[in-house]
N, C-alpha and C positions, 0 to 999 in steps of 0.2 A: 381512639382513632389516631392513625399516624398522621404526622404533619405533612401538608401538601403546599405546593407553590400556588399563590393566589395572584390576582391581577395587581394587588397592592405591592407585591414584591417587584413589579416592573414599573412602578409609578415614580420612582426617584426619591422617595422619602425614607422614613425610618425603616420600613420593612425591607426596602432595597438595600440599605446599608447593612442590615442584619444578614441578609442573604449573602452579600459580597464578603462580609467579614467572617461569617461562620462556615461558609463553604469554599468560596474561591480563594480568598486570601489565606485561609487556613492551609490549603494544599499547595498553592502556587507561590508561596512566599519565597522571594530571593532578593538580592541586593538591587535588582533593576526593575522589579515590579512596581508600577506606579499607581497612585490614586489621582494623578493629574490627567489632563486631557490627552496627553501623548507621552510615550516613553522617550527618555533621552538616553541614547546608547553610544558606547565607544565605537569609533570608526572601524570598518572592516578593511583589512589590507588587501590590495589586489582586486580582482574581479569578484563581483557579487552575483549570486543566483537568488531568485525570489520565486515563490510559488504560493498559490492559494487554492483551497479546495473546500467543498461543502460536503457534509455527511448527514444522510437521512436514512441510515440503514434500518430495516425492519425485519426481525425484532431488534431492539437496541441492545439486548444482552444475548450472547450466544457462547457456546463452548469455545474457549480460547480467547475470549475478550468481550468487549462491549464498544459502544459507539465512541466512548472517550479514548480508549486505547487506539481504536481505529483512526481517529482524527489526528492523532500524533504521528502514527506510523505512516499514514498515507502521504502527509505533507513532507515529513522528514525524508521518506524514500524518494519522493520526487526530486528533492535537492541532491540526494546521494547519486541519483542517476546522471547528474551533471558534474559529478566530481566535487560537490560542494559540501563542506562541513557545516551542518546546521548550527546556528548560533542563537537566533532570537525568533520568537514566535508570538503571535497574537491569536486570540480566539473570540468568536462571537457566538453566544447562545440564544436561541429562540426556544422558549419553554412553554408548553401548553399549561394553561390554568388547570390546577388539580393534580399536577404531576407530583408523585411522592418525593419528599425530601430525601429519604434514605436511598432511593434509586439515583437521584441526582448526585448525592454525595459519593456513591460508588463510581459513577461515571467520572467525576472530577478527580477522585483518588487514583483511578486508572490512568488518567491523563498525566497526573503528577509523576506517578511511578514510571510511566513510559518515557516522558520527557527527560527524567533523570537518567534513564538507561541510554537514551539517545544523545545525551549531552547538550540538549537545547534548553534555553530559558524562556519561560512564558513571561512576557513583560507588560502586556496590556490586554484588555478585553472589553466586551460589551455584553449586556444581558437585557433581553426583552422577554416579556411575558405576553403570550397571545391568548385570546379567548378560547374556551373549550371547543374543540372541533376544528379550530383554525390551523393547528399544527398536530402532527401525530407524535405526541410525547415530547421529544426534544430533538432539535436540529442544531448542528455545530458547524461553524465555518472557521477554518484556521488559515493563517498566512505566516510564512516563515521566510527568513533570509539566511543565507549561508555564504561562506567564503570558499571560492573555488580553489582547489589545490593547484599550486604552480605546476604548469606543464600538462595538466589534465585537459583533454579535449575529447568529449564524447558527443556523438550525434547519430541519429537514425539515418543520416544521409551519407555516412562514410563506411558502411560495411563493404567489404571487398571479397571477390572470389578467392577461395582458399582459407577464409576465416572459419574458425570453429564456433559453434553455437552452444553456449553453456546455460543450463538452468540451475538455480541455486538450491533446488530440492524438489520433492514431489509436488505435483501440480493439481489445481482444481479443488483444494480442500476448503477454501473459504466459501466459494460459491455453493459447494455441496452442503456445507454446514448450515448456511442460511436457509437453503431449500428444506433441509430436514427439520429445522427449528420451526418452520411455518406449519409443518405437519399437514400439508395439503394432500399428501399421498399415503399417509399411514405407514411410512417406511421407517424402520428403526435401524440405525447403524452407528457405530462408535467412530464418529468423525469430529475432529477439532480443527478450528480455523488455524491457518498458518500465520496469522497476523503478528508482525514483528517489525521493529525498526532496524534498518540494515546499514546505517552509515559506517559502523566500525569495520564490518567485512569489506565494504567498498574501499574504505581508507587503506586497509592493509593491502588490497590488490593494487591500488594506485601508488602506494609506496614501493611495492615490489617491481612494478612496471607501469609506465605511462602509456605503453602501446596497447591500449584498449580502445576499440573503435566505438562500440555501442553499449550502453547500459540502459535498460528499460525495466520498469516494474510492471508486472503482468496483472493489472487490476481488472477493471471492467473489460470483458471480452477475452481475458485470459491470454495464454501464451500464443495461441493461434492468431488472434487479432494483432498482437504485437509483431509477430513475424511477417504478417501481410503488410503492415504499415512500413516496416523496415525494407521489405523487398521492393515496395513501390518508391520509397524515398531514395534508396540507394541504386535503384534500377538493376537489381540483381535477382538471382533465383535462390530459393531455399530448398534444401533437401534434408528431410528428417528420417531417422531410423526408428520405426515404431517400437522396436525391441529395447531401445535405450531411453524411452520417455518414461520417467518415473511417476507412477500413479499408485496411490495407496489402494490395497485390495478392496477396502470398503467403498472407496470412491468409484472404483471400476464397477463394483456390484450395483451401486445406485445408478450410475450412468447406463449400465446394461439394461436395467429394468425400465428406465425412462427414455431410452433412446437419445441420451445426451453425449456430446463429445467432450472428454476431459480437457482437451486443448482450448476449449472455449469457455471453461468455467473459471471464474475469477479467483485470483490469488491476492493476498494482502501481505505476504511476507516472502515473495519470490521475485527474483530478478532474472531477466534474460541478458546475458553478457556475451558480446561478440568480439573476438580478438583474433589476431593472427595465430596460426597453428603453433608457431614457435613459442608463443607466450602461454599456451594453454596449460601446461603443467604448472607453471608459476602461479597462474590465477587459481587453478584448482587447489593447489597446496594452501594458499591463503584462505580461500573460502572454507575448506574442509577443517580448518582449525577453529572455527566458530560454531557454537551450538546451533544457531538459526540457519546456517548455510552448510552444515556438515554433509548434506546429501547432494552437494553440487556434482554435476556430471555433464558430459558432452552428449547432445542429442542430435546433432546434425552439422551441416556445413553450408556456407554461402558459396554459390556457384555462379557461372555466367550463363547457365542454361535456363531458358524460359524466364526472363526477367519479369518480376512482379508476381510470380506464382510460387506457391508452396507445395512441394511434392513430398509424399510419405512413402518410404520403402516399407512394405508390410512384412509381417512375420514369415510369410512364405516366399519373400523375395520379389514380389510384384511391386510396381510403382503406381501410385494413384494421386490425383490432386486432392489436397485438403480443400473442401468447399470453402469459398470465401465467406467471411462472417456476415450474418444477416441480421435478423431482429434480435433484440435483447432477450436472452433466455431467462434471466433472473433479475427483474427490476429491484431496485432498492438493496443492492448488495454492499453499498458503501455510502 
């Protein structure tokens, strides 16, 4: 029988120490990781960004990643959207009694690999074990701090008419992947989550030009929700070209069968970047030089027409409103 997590592993005694040493310390080891009550860290120069997020994705393992990889990407990308280099991160685990050790180890290994890729150090954490049925497998909460690049200033409130709207790759794959993994509809399609940490592409863009108005990660609610949020915050209109919105054929097929809108499916490795038209080629050049953002393209513009609304120009040249986001299509996607 494979080893599983027991309530004793959360009781603070010998088994807890064994869990921490054999799993967490084994993968998270670095010069700042602490066994004390709090990590002591070097000071950050300049302004600091901080973000926290909880992850309860179901299923915890999916093509392209797992809840561990997702927990690093989600928080690192939130910092990147503020122009902040991720530096330090903490994590909290709530693990269900009976959870297999080998699955937990895969999750922690994915966190370690992704943190190394993102350039962030895990410096402190907490582990709790809940009784069987109190938690669905494993929940993770991460908090990270980062140093904002000098001169970077991004906000959903400063998009301006004439700006171009860029997405960093094809959209909707994470939400579609999770939906297919649940097997509620009996649909088979070769779709892999876009889950990826994106600080380095953002850093390259901000080194090339600080004239970037908005950076947002299109997670829950997808690109469509992000654009409606920006339209309302900046009091501007948004016009999209349907022919330029990149969607994988398999995702289009699934959405067609289920009546879903790809613009409202979650991404976990895609950013919406809004910048003046004069900076678009510079930003695209930087993004397209990275594997995770090589599909970056312009999908529309910011306008002064119908502030707060998102309009789509269809394939036949007509214009229609993108319906405003409503109920959650896919619960538990992150």
